[in-house]
Structures are given as C-alpha cells and as structure tokens.
C-alpha positions in Angstrom: -38.8 164.5 4.2 -36.8 167.7 4.3 -36.3 169.1 7.6 -38.1 172.6 8.2 -36.0 175.3 8.8 -36.8 175.6 12.8 -35.1 172.0 13.3 -32.8 173.3 11.5 -32.0 176.3 13.3 -33.0 173.7 16.4 -30.4 171.1 15.5 -27.3 173.8 14.8 -28.2 175.1 17.9 -27.9 171.9 19.7 -24.6 170.9 18.1 -22.9 174.7 18.4 -23.5 174.2 22.1 -22.4 170.4 22.1 -19.4 171.7 20.8 -19.8 169.8 17.4 -18.5 170.8 14.2 -21.3 173.2 12.5 -21.6 175.1 9.2 -21.5 178.6 8.4 -24.9 179.1 9.2 -28.2 176.3 9.7 -29.0 174.1 7.1 -31.3 176.4 4.2 -30.2 179.5 5.8 -28.2 181.7 3.6 -24.7 181.9 5.1 -23.9 185.3 4.2 -27.4 187.0 5.1 -27.0 184.9 8.6 -23.8 185.9 9.9 -23.8 189.9 8.5 -27.5 189.8 10.5 -25.3 188.9 13.7 -28.7 186.4 14.7 -26.5 184.3 15.9 -25.5 186.8 18.9 -29.4 188.3 19.1 -30.9 184.3 19.2 -28.5 183.5 22.8 -29.0 187.0 24.1 -33.0 187.0 23.3 -32.6 182.8 25.3 -31.0 184.9 27.8 -33.3 187.7 28.4 -36.2 185.2 28.4 -34.4 182.5 30.0 -35.3 179.9 28.1 -33.5 176.5 27.6 -34.0 173.7 25.8 -35.2 171.5 28.5 -38.1 174.4 29.2 -41.8 173.5 27.2 -41.4 176.5 25.7 -38.1 176.5 23.8 -40.0 175.1 20.6 -42.3 178.3 20.4 -39.4 180.5 20.9 -37.8 179.1 18.4 -41.0 179.3 15.8 -41.2 182.4 17.1 -37.9 183.5 16.0 -37.4 182.2 12.7 -40.9 183.9 11.6 -40.0 187.0 13.1 -36.1 187.0 11.6 -34.8 183.9 9.6 -38.0 183.4 7.4 -36.1 186.4 4.9 -32.7 184.5 4.0 -33.7 181.5 3.6 -32.6 179.7 0.2 -35.0 178.4 -2.5 -34.5 175.1 -2.2 -34.8 174.9 -6.3 -31.6 177.3 -7.4 -30.1 177.6 -3.5 -30.1 181.2 -3.9 -31.1 183.4 -1.1 -33.8 185.3 -1.9 -33.4 188.7 0.2 -29.2 188.8 -1.0 -29.6 187.0 -4.2 -26.5 185.3 -4.0 -26.2 181.3 -5.3 -25.0 178.6 -3.6 -23.5 175.2 -4.9 
C-alpha cells in the first residue's frame, strides 16, 4: 500500500527531529518546490505558534491541514515523477 502524503510529511519531520538522514523533501513531494517555497521553516513556525507537537492529539489534524493548504500543489505525479506545479521531472 502506498504511503499517503500526510504520512510521508510526518515521517520526514520525525526523522529530521531524530537527526536521521532525510532527503531534500518528503517522499512524493517535489524537492524543487519544497525548497524554494521554504515550507519546512513555515511548518516549524506554525507548530511553535500553535503549540503543536507530535505528542498532542491535534498533531495529525495539523499535518493534514498543512498538507492540504501548502503541499498538495507540489506533489509528484506517481507515474511520471513530474511536479504538477514546476513541471520538473525526477527519475
């Protein structure tokens, strides 16, 4: 079963928090758009502002809202690995 974008984002930030090796972006998300839009910094600012952390029950809802508002437009097409926004293709 394919991992959802929400789960991919959660895993990415959890790995980063644990100082584990991570890629340039969560799996399935365009690294070009992720980096140029600086969603990661915005994500951390929102988490601090809303006092959200992975131990809170509202963490999953926060991640889902964040993905819907910011990430859904930079997801890679799973068949062509092309970003729907910037049209850069990844192999």
